[in-house]
Structure formats: C-alpha cells, structure tokens
C-alpha positions in Angstrom: 0.7 14.6 3.6 2.4 13.0 0.6 5.4 10.7 1.0 8.8 9.9 -0.7 8.9 8.1 -4.0 12.1 6.5 -2.6 11.4 2.7 -2.4 13.6 2.4 0.7 11.3 4.7 2.4 8.3 2.4 1.5 10.1 -0.6 2.5 11.0 0.9 5.9 7.5 2.1 6.2 6.4 -1.5 5.9 9.1 -2.9 8.2 10.4 -4.8 5.1 14.0 -5.5 4.9 15.9 -3.3 2.5 18.8 -5.8 2.2 17.5 -7.1 -1.1 17.3 -6.4 -4.7 13.9 -4.4 -5.5 12.7 -2.4 -8.4 9.9 0.1 -8.8 7.7 -1.3 -11.6 5.5 2.0 -12.0 4.5 4.8 -10.0 2.5 8.0 -9.8 3.0 11.2 -7.8 0.5 14.0 -7.7 1.9 17.5 -8.3 2.0 19.5 -4.9 -1.1 21.5 -4.1 -1.8 24.0 -1.3 -4.4 21.9 0.4 -2.5 18.7 0.5 -4.8 16.7 -1.7 -2.8 14.0 -3.4 -2.7 10.4 -4.8 0.6 8.8 -4.8 1.5 5.2 -5.5 4.3 2.8 -6.0 4.5 -0.6 -7.3 7.6 -2.4 -6.2 9.0 -5.8 -7.2 10.7 -7.3 -4.3 13.3 -10.2 -4.1 11.8 -11.3 -0.8 9.1 -10.3 1.9 11.0 -10.4 5.1 10.7 -8.0 8.0 13.3 -6.0 9.5 12.0 -6.6 13.0 11.2 -10.2 13.9 7.9 -9.7 15.5 5.9 -7.9 12.9 2.1 -8.3 13.3 0.6 -5.5 11.5 0.3 -7.2 8.1 -3.1 -9.0 7.6 -3.7 -11.6 4.8 -7.2 -11.9 3.2 -10.3 -10.1 4.7 -10.1 -7.4 7.3 -12.3 -7.7 10.4 -12.4 -3.9 10.7 -14.8 -2.5 8.2 -13.2 0.8 7.9 -9.9 -0.9 7.2 -11.8 -3.2 4.7 -13.2 0.0 3.0 -9.5 1.6 2.8 -8.2 -1.6 1.1 -11.0 -1.6 -1.5 -10.9 2.2 -2.2 -7.1 2.2 -2.5 -7.0 -0.9 -4.9 -9.3 1.1 -7.4 -7.4 4.3 -7.1 -4.0 2.6 -7.7 -4.9 0.1 -10.4 -4.2 -3.0 -8.2 -4.6 -5.3 -11.1 -1.8 -3.6 -13.1 0.8 -4.2 -10.0 -0.6 -7.6 -9.0 -0.8 -9.4 -12.4 -4.5 -9.2 -12.8 -5.6 -9.5 -9.1 -8.6 -7.3 -8.3 -9.8 -8.5 -4.9 -8.0 -6.3 -2.3 -8.9 -8.8 0.4 -7.9 -11.8 -1.4 -6.0 -14.6 0.7 -3.1 -13.7 -1.7 -2.8 -10.2 -0.4 -1.7 -8.8 2.8 -1.9 -5.2 3.9 -0.4 -2.8 6.5 -2.8 0.1 7.2 -0.3 2.8 8.3 -2.9 5.6 8.8 -6.7 6.5 7.8 -8.3 9.8 7.8 -12.2 9.6 7.9 -15.2 11.8 7.7 -18.4 10.5 9.2 -19.4 9.0 5.8 -16.3 8.5 3.8 -12.6 8.0 3.7 -10.6 11.3 3.3 -7.3 9.7 3.1 -5.1 6.8 3.9 -1.6 5.4 3.7 -1.8 1.7 2.9 1.0 -0.9 1.8 -0.3 -4.1 0.1 1.8 -7.2 -0.7 0.9 -9.8 -3.3 2.3 -13.2 -2.6 2.2 -14.7 -6.1 4.0 -11.8 -7.8 6.2 -10.8 -4.7 5.2 -7.1 -5.2 4.3 -4.1 -3.0 1.7 -1.5 -3.8 2.3 1.6 -1.5 -0.6 4.1 -1.9 -1.0 7.3 0.0 -4.1 9.6 -0.9 -5.9 12.5 0.7 -9.0 14.5 -0.6 
C-alpha cells in the first residue's frame, strides 16, 4: 500500500508535531500498479523534531537490536538514497539517525515491503520510505 505525499501525513505517521515550518526537499512516488508494488519516499526539512504525544518511545537512535528492523533500515537507506537527504550520511544505523519502523512485510528469506521513517539529527531532516515488491 502506497501512502500520501502530503508531508503532514508523514509527520502524523511519525507522531511529530505539525505545528512548525517544514518543506519537502525531494520525493519520488511510483506510478500506481495493479499488484501494489511501489517505492515512495519523501525527504522533509523540519524546523524541530518534537512529538505530538509526550510519551513517544518508538524512535530508536543508532543500531537496532532486532535483526529484521536493522535489515529494513539498511535496505530502505539504499532504495531512497539516504546520503542525498542526510547530507552524505550513508550508515542507516548511525547514532545520528533515529528510525520509526511503522510496518514490515517479510518472506522467509527477504523483505517484501516496509514503511520506515528516519530522522537525521545534524540536518534535522526526515526520510519517509514506503516500498512493496
């Protein structure tokens, strides 16, 4: 399932306050196909990284302890050109990067889809990625 290119949707998805200035730096949306395969991503410049709900605990900075989540972060960073959004940063599990794993679809041996939002502290940018194969 592909999601909306609306940046407010992405901020709400990440529980990030929408009461701020933000701008889409670049994006890609796949054309609709019958089977739902897609790759959509949005790089968003934030004014601030604050949560709508005060008890947000789904964002993880640095290395994931769950190997499937770790694989999802690495795969998504390749697909969405993380270095372009995060000013040259290529390590999806850097201590400067937090991620919120919204969903993962996996076969026995590989990822088939995921929705992940990553935040890069030095640039104050979000990278939202949704893919399905």
